[in-house]
C-alpha positions as CSV (number, residue, x, y, z in Angstrom):
1,M,145.8,126.2,36.2
2,A,143.3,123.4,36.9
3,R,139.7,124.2,36.4
4,R,137.4,123.6,39.3
5,R,134.6,121.1,38.6
6,K,131.2,122.4,39.1
7,R,129.5,120.5,42.0
8,L,126.5,118.4,41.0
9,R,123.2,119.7,42.3
10,L,120.9,117.0,43.6
11,V,117.4,116.8,44.9
12,I,117.0,113.5,46.8
13,D,113.6,111.8,47.0
14,T,112.4,111.0,50.5
15,M,113.0,107.2,50.6
16,A,116.5,107.6,49.2
17,A,117.3,110.2,51.8
18,I,115.7,108.2,54.6
19,R,117.7,105.0,53.7
20,G,120.8,107.1,53.6
21,A,120.1,108.8,56.9
22,R,121.4,105.8,58.7
23,A,124.8,107.5,58.1
24,L,123.9,109.8,61.0
25,R,124.0,107.1,63.6
26,Q,126.6,107.3,66.3
27,K,128.3,104.3,64.7
28,P,127.2,104.4,61.1
29,P,126.9,101.0,59.4
30,A,129.4,100.0,56.7
31,P,128.5,101.9,53.5
32,D,126.9,99.0,51.8
33,T,124.0,100.6,50.0
34,P,124.1,103.3,47.3
35,E,121.9,105.6,49.5
36,L,124.3,105.3,52.4
37,I,127.3,105.9,50.2
38,L,125.6,108.9,48.8
39,I,124.8,110.5,52.1
40,L,128.2,109.6,53.7
41,S,130.0,111.2,50.7
42,W,128.0,114.4,51.3
43,I,128.7,114.4,55.1
44,E,132.4,113.6,54.6
45,D,133.2,116.0,51.7
46,E,131.2,119.2,51.4
47,R,132.4,119.4,47.8
48,A,130.8,116.1,46.9
49,F,127.5,117.6,45.7
50,E,125.0,120.3,46.7
51,W,121.9,118.8,48.3
52,L,119.0,121.0,47.3
53,F,115.8,121.0,49.4
54,S,112.7,123.1,50.0
55,E,110.7,123.6,53.2
56,T,108.1,121.2,51.8
57,I,110.7,118.5,51.2
58,L,112.2,119.1,54.6
59,E,108.8,118.7,56.2
60,E,108.2,115.4,54.3
61,Y,111.6,114.0,55.4
62,R,110.7,114.9,59.0
63,E,107.2,113.4,58.8
64,V,108.4,110.1,57.3
65,L,111.2,109.8,59.8
66,R,108.8,110.3,62.7
67,R,106.3,107.9,61.1
68,L,109.1,105.3,61.0
69,K,109.6,106.0,64.7
70,V,113.1,107.3,64.3
71,P,114.2,108.9,67.7
72,R,113.4,112.6,67.8
73,N,117.0,113.6,68.4
74,A,118.1,111.6,65.3
75,V,115.4,113.4,63.3
76,G,116.5,116.7,64.6
77,R,120.2,116.0,63.9
78,F,119.4,115.0,60.3
79,I,117.2,118.1,59.7
80,N,119.7,120.4,61.3
81,L,122.6,119.1,59.3
82,L,120.6,119.5,56.1
83,R,119.7,123.0,57.0
84,E,123.3,123.8,57.8
85,A,125.1,122.2,54.8
86,G,122.4,121.8,52.2
87,V,120.9,124.5,49.9
88,L,117.4,125.8,50.7
89,V,115.6,126.6,47.5
90,E,112.6,129.0,47.5
91,V,110.1,127.3,45.2
92,K,107.1,128.2,43.2
93,D,104.3,125.8,42.5
94,R,105.0,124.9,38.9
95,G,102.1,122.5,38.4
96,E,102.1,118.7,38.0
97,Y,104.9,116.6,36.8
98,S,104.5,113.3,38.6
99,P,101.8,110.7,38.5
100,D,102.0,111.0,42.3
101,P,101.2,114.6,43.3
102,K,103.3,114.2,46.5
103,D,106.4,114.0,44.3
104,D,105.8,117.3,42.5
105,P,107.6,119.4,45.2
106,F,110.8,117.5,44.2
107,Y,110.3,118.7,40.7
108,H,109.6,122.2,41.8
109,C,112.7,122.3,43.9
110,A,114.9,120.8,41.2
111,I,113.6,123.3,38.6
112,D,113.9,126.4,40.8
113,G,117.2,125.2,42.2
114,N,118.6,124.4,38.8
115,A,119.4,120.8,39.9
116,D,121.2,118.4,37.6
117,Y,119.4,115.4,39.0
118,I,116.6,114.1,41.1
119,V,117.8,111.0,42.9
120,T,115.1,108.4,43.4
121,D,114.6,104.6,43.5
122,N,111.0,105.1,42.3
123,A,111.6,106.3,38.7
124,R,108.1,105.5,37.5
125,D,106.8,108.4,39.7
126,F,109.5,110.7,38.2
127,P,109.0,110.8,34.4
128,P,111.4,113.1,32.5
129,V,110.3,116.8,32.3
130,K,109.2,117.6,28.8
131,V,110.9,120.5,27.0
132,R,113.7,120.6,29.7
133,K,117.1,119.1,29.7
134,K,117.3,119.1,33.5
135,P,116.6,117.7,36.0
136,L,117.4,114.2,34.9
137,I,116.3,111.3,37.0
138,L,119.0,109.0,38.5
139,S,118.7,106.0,40.7
140,P,120.9,106.0,43.9
141,P,123.5,103.6,42.2
142,E,123.6,105.9,39.1
143,A,124.1,109.0,41.4
144,V,127.0,107.3,43.2
145,R,128.5,106.5,39.9
146,A,128.2,110.1,38.7
147,L,129.8,111.3,41.9
148,S,132.7,108.8,41.7
149,L,133.4,109.7,38.1
150,G,133.0,113.4,38.7
151,I,130.9,113.7,35.6
152,K,127.4,114.4,34.5
153,L,125.6,111.4,33.2
154,H,123.4,111.5,30.1
């Protein structure tokens, strides 16, 4: 009997999520960026990975999308899809991990949600967590590679 592979659990940094949110357009563009490939894989296959988020992260996504003047209905569609298909994590304030305090909620979510990875294209604001094996930090191309191989990297 084949063993089911455990789905990867990801926390996705705001800009990687925002770049990938283009997948929610009526006619999505060709998947030509890692962020877009990542989000499309999640939309098209619920088993691709578990997208973990907290209320704080969701609010940041919403705020940045509005600041970028994304139409309100598109913002709502993205947020609603994430609420329906993603995994809401109740988080505790676990202190500071990032040189940018605005990135700490991603660490808090990843730790409390037992995430395998934080996906970001801004690795310098996401140093490894001392004394913890997880979460590891992946760039969007590394995350796509991990998903396509069906393995954990590192």
